[in-house]
C-alpha positions as MATLAB code, in Angstrom:
seq = 'XXXXXXXXXXXXXXXXXXXXXXXXXXXXXXXXXXXXXXXXXXXXXXXXXXXXXXXXXXXXXXXXXXXXXXXXXXXXXXXXXXXXXXXXXXXXXXXXXXXXXXXXXXXXXXXXXXXXXXXXXXXXXXXXXXXXXXXXXXXXXXXXXXXXXXXXXXXXXXXXXXXXXXXXXXXXXXXXXXXXXXXXXXXXXXXXXXXXXXXXXXXXXXXXXXXXXXXXXXXXXXXXXXXXXXXXXXXXXXXXXXXXXXXXXXXXXXXXXXXXXXXXXXXXXXXXXXXXXXXXXXXXXXXXXXXX';
ca = [
      -3.124   51.021  -12.107;
      -2.902   47.239  -12.167;
      -0.171   45.819  -14.370;
      -2.644   43.889  -16.514;
      -4.575   47.084  -17.251;
      -1.363   48.933  -18.035;
      -0.256   46.296  -20.533;
      -3.624   46.323  -22.282;
      -3.581   50.112  -22.582;
       0.001   50.095  -23.785;
      -0.831   47.567  -26.483;
      -3.797   49.637  -27.613;
      -1.560   52.684  -27.855;
       0.901   51.043  -30.213;
       3.087   49.497  -27.509;
       5.064   52.662  -26.769;
       4.719   52.142  -23.035;
       5.694   48.480  -23.038;
       8.698   47.462  -20.997;
      11.972   47.118  -22.854;
      13.637   43.729  -22.847;
      16.403   45.021  -20.566;
      13.973   46.515  -18.052;
      11.839   43.393  -18.008;
      14.784   41.078  -17.451;
      16.061   43.322  -14.674;
      12.684   43.140  -12.926;
      12.578   39.386  -13.399;
      16.042   38.989  -11.884;
      15.070   41.012   -8.814;
      11.743   39.257   -8.286;
       9.604   42.197   -9.338;
       6.517   40.098  -10.147;
       5.132   37.694   -7.545;
       1.500   37.449   -8.686;
       0.217   33.964   -9.382;
       0.738   33.276  -13.045;
      -1.891   31.687  -15.271;
      -1.678   28.179  -16.654;
      -2.467   27.674  -20.332;
      -3.276   24.843  -22.648;
      -2.755   25.761  -26.287;
      -3.832   23.534  -29.162;
      -0.972   24.402  -31.488;
      -2.001   22.463  -34.601;
       0.040   22.791  -37.781;
       3.497   24.403  -37.679;
       2.174   26.751  -40.364;
       0.273   28.588  -37.643;
       3.629   30.101  -36.724;
       3.543   32.286  -39.836;
      -0.183   32.570  -40.542;
      -2.646   35.290  -39.589;
      -5.894   33.549  -38.690;
      -8.456   33.538  -35.851;
      -6.289   31.161  -33.811;
      -3.092   33.218  -34.034;
      -5.076   36.421  -33.508;
      -6.402   34.976  -30.236;
      -2.828   34.307  -29.123;
      -1.794   37.882  -29.847;
      -4.738   39.197  -27.831;
      -3.799   36.852  -25.001;
      -0.249   38.166  -24.864;
      -1.440   41.769  -24.776;
      -3.906   41.305  -21.931;
      -2.698   38.669  -19.467;
      -0.211   39.146  -16.658;
       3.380   39.025  -17.839;
       5.464   36.207  -16.322;
       9.076   36.116  -15.252;
       9.441   32.961  -17.322;
       7.331   30.545  -19.335;
       7.590   26.789  -18.763;
       6.438   24.883  -21.850;
       5.388   21.239  -21.786;
       5.309   20.399  -25.481;
       4.107   17.324  -27.329;
       7.354   17.472  -29.290;
       9.914   16.874  -26.537;
       9.544   13.225  -25.630;
      12.208   11.544  -23.482;
      11.176    7.951  -22.716;
      12.669    6.790  -19.452;
      13.399   10.179  -17.905;
      12.083   13.673  -17.305;
      14.282   16.575  -18.330;
      14.230   20.338  -17.884;
      16.143   22.642  -20.213;
      18.658   24.862  -18.417;
      20.065   26.237  -21.676;
      20.507   30.044  -21.287;
      20.241   30.562  -25.063;
      17.872   27.957  -26.502;
      18.048   27.700  -30.313;
      14.937   27.547  -32.491;
      14.357   23.925  -33.509;
      12.659   23.255  -36.851;
      11.474   19.762  -36.008;
       9.308   19.097  -39.076;
       9.588   18.577  -42.811;
       7.786   19.357  -46.025;
       6.934   22.957  -45.223;
       7.900   26.162  -47.081;
      11.273   27.816  -46.649;
       9.568   30.771  -44.979;
       8.740   28.593  -41.992;
      12.267   27.201  -41.705;
      13.604   30.762  -41.725;
      11.735   31.677  -38.556;
      13.902   32.278  -35.513;
      12.559   32.872  -31.997;
      15.543   34.170  -29.992;
      13.970   34.212  -26.535;
      16.420   33.840  -23.651;
      16.387   30.703  -21.580;
      15.543   30.676  -17.880;
      18.192   28.631  -16.039;
      17.177   29.896  -12.598;
      13.505   29.085  -13.160;
      14.544   25.707  -14.568;
      16.471   24.948  -11.379;
      13.426   25.936   -9.335;
      11.439   23.446  -11.376;
      13.950   20.683  -10.718;
      13.815   21.459   -7.000;
      10.014   21.465   -6.972;
       9.799   17.824   -8.054;
      10.288   15.509   -5.091;
       8.999   12.230   -6.528;
      11.834   11.670   -8.999;
      15.181   13.022  -10.124;
      14.721   15.510  -12.969;
      17.585   15.713  -15.462;
      19.078   19.134  -16.253;
      19.450   19.336  -20.042;
      22.001   21.888  -21.232;
      21.401   21.535  -24.981;
      17.642   21.545  -25.608;
      16.278   24.468  -27.588;
      12.678   25.453  -28.318;
      10.707   22.977  -30.392;
       7.860   24.146  -32.592;
       5.291   23.300  -29.948;
       6.854   26.176  -28.002;
       7.989   28.816  -30.478;
       5.128   28.517  -32.959;
       2.725   29.787  -30.302;
       5.076   32.071  -28.372;
       5.963   34.149  -31.414;
       2.317   35.281  -31.429;
       1.907   35.631  -27.655;
       5.254   37.406  -27.142;
       6.384   38.518  -30.610;
       9.389   40.401  -29.229;
      10.788   37.142  -27.788;
      11.514   38.978  -24.546;
      10.041   36.513  -22.037;
      12.514   33.832  -20.870;
      11.419   30.339  -21.894;
      12.370   26.809  -20.905;
      10.860   23.376  -21.477;
       9.952   20.290  -19.472;
      10.086   17.002  -21.347;
       7.478   14.255  -21.396;
       8.566   10.829  -20.191;
       6.519    9.094  -22.862;
       5.315    5.676  -21.845;
       4.337    6.662  -18.322;
       0.632    6.558  -17.456;
      -1.666    9.550  -17.652;
      -2.073    9.350  -13.866;
       1.715    9.573  -13.488;
       1.893   12.711  -15.602;
      -1.026   14.357  -13.791;
       0.624   13.659  -10.433;
       3.921   15.107  -11.646;
       2.117   18.229  -12.805;
       0.666   18.727   -9.339;
       4.195   19.026   -7.984;
       4.752   21.994  -10.308;
       1.771   24.022   -9.102;
       3.786   26.153   -6.643;
       5.874   27.506   -9.537;
       2.927   29.675  -10.514;
       3.482   31.693   -7.326;
       7.109   32.254   -8.326;
       6.226   34.164  -11.496;
       6.419   31.120  -13.783;
       3.649   30.617  -16.325;
       2.989   26.969  -17.186;
       1.906   26.167  -20.737;
       0.855   22.809  -22.111;
       1.170   22.731  -25.908;
      -0.544   19.869  -27.710;
      -4.059   19.229  -29.029;
      -7.296   17.993  -27.475;
      -7.827   15.893  -30.610;
      -4.872   14.873  -32.784;
      -4.937   12.170  -35.429;
      -2.620   13.017  -38.319;
      -3.471    9.782  -40.072;
      -7.041   10.975  -40.621;
      -6.337   14.569  -41.668;
      -8.724   15.770  -44.363;
      -6.808   18.293  -46.442;
      -9.931   19.124  -48.476;
     -11.870   20.367  -45.430;
      -9.663   22.817  -43.484;
     -12.368   23.736  -40.949;
     -14.191   20.409  -40.790;
     -14.424   17.730  -38.122;
     -15.308   14.053  -38.102;
     -18.121   12.997  -35.771;
     -15.726   11.126  -33.481;
     -13.432   14.171  -33.284;
     -16.336   16.393  -32.289;
     -17.460   13.824  -29.738;
     -14.071   13.607  -28.061;
     -13.569   17.369  -28.167;
     -16.964   17.844  -26.485;
     -15.928   15.315  -23.826;
     -12.778   17.336  -23.115;
     -14.751   20.576  -22.940;
     -17.343   19.168  -20.540;
     -14.802   17.591  -18.194;
     -12.514   20.631  -18.159;
     -15.464   22.918  -17.403;
     -16.788   20.660  -14.639;
     -13.343   20.128  -13.137;
     -13.586   16.352  -13.555;
      -9.879   15.797  -14.047;
     -10.088   12.114  -13.176;
     -12.253   11.488  -16.229;
      -9.628   13.232  -18.357;
      -6.866   11.144  -16.793;
      -8.950    8.048  -17.558;
      -9.883    9.225  -21.075;
      -9.046    5.861  -22.648;
     -12.178    4.442  -21.042;
     -14.039    6.049  -23.956;
     -12.693    3.197  -26.049;
     -12.774    3.547  -29.831;
     -13.529    7.284  -29.742;
     -10.481    7.917  -27.558;
      -8.320    5.743  -29.796;
      -9.428    7.655  -32.879;
      -8.866   11.003  -31.187;
      -5.384    9.995  -30.012;
      -3.743    7.011  -31.705;
      -0.752    8.123  -29.615;
      -1.176   10.399  -26.622;
       1.819   12.700  -27.063;
      -0.462   15.642  -27.905;
      -2.909   14.807  -25.099;
      -0.447   14.647  -22.207;
       0.461   18.386  -22.207;
      -3.138   19.186  -21.271;
      -2.784   17.127  -18.092;
       0.120   19.333  -17.033;
      -2.066   22.414  -17.348;
      -4.914   20.801  -15.424;
      -2.578   19.389  -12.793;
      -1.473   22.853  -11.648;
      -5.032   24.155  -11.331;
      -5.891   25.964   -8.103;
      -9.364   25.840   -6.546;
      -9.662   29.614   -7.029;
      -8.792   29.544  -10.717;
     -11.270   30.733  -13.294;
     -11.465   28.921  -16.617;
     -11.591   30.965  -19.804;
     -11.532   29.905  -23.442;
      -8.672   31.311  -25.492;
      -9.775   29.769  -28.771;
     -11.804   26.922  -30.157;
     -12.055   25.505  -33.650;
     -11.634   22.205  -35.431;
      -9.142   21.732  -38.257;
      -8.839   19.288  -41.139;
     -11.277   16.813  -39.679;
      -9.102   15.340  -36.947;
      -7.438   18.184  -35.028;
      -8.899   20.289  -32.230;
      -7.443   23.743  -31.712;
      -9.121   24.053  -28.297;
      -7.100   26.396  -26.069;
      -7.903   27.619  -22.571;
      -6.504   29.498  -19.593;
      -6.708   28.964  -15.837;
      -6.163   32.169  -13.895;
      -6.816   33.542  -10.436;
];
């Protein structure tokens, strides 16, 4: 029985056959899983998704129950920006970072105690030849990471580490850096970009939770068409759309994580949609997976 099938059956049976944390970590340490891992882009949206039960979070739970289980998850989040350098977290016990304000106490009480992945982090540092990647010993998990992972892996038993975004570098620079990370997928490391295909907080419409402005729909459709056709250059050059691109991303911190997912794509990968919806007029929750 293939491992993916086993995990799906175990989840359907109440999870009684799922691996324990200890067993999983032992297998990870001994290299028990060498299948090519998927690459994901998750539109994480509001931090409140961390504690809400909705179609988006339900899709993440289904994803975690059915896809191949990685040795470690590498998260490229819109919320770890390090202008002037690129860093990788080597923290063996990353704390849960509540990097937001104005939300209910219930959200601030959430802890996601996943172990770090220092060995996988060192492999990531070694994989990058074009620049010197800084080993960060203090970084925890920002909400771009834990707000989605607590639905995908609710037991917090998959090791997690993060790669920062050197904000200010060009989109072409980030896409090229991502390509250097592609081989990590063959080492049991799942690569996850966490941002949003459309993200303009200044135009959020609180009165229309499921609505979308025309320009937001237009840019989201552009992303969909170019991802499906494999036209990554158009996505790198997205600012050529002019005013629509500027409205969709007044700043590109939430756009750049998608380029890391696309940059590790293999020619044999199949594209599948994890979730799609629009939120509050100016946010796209588009999420997709690339898998062999």
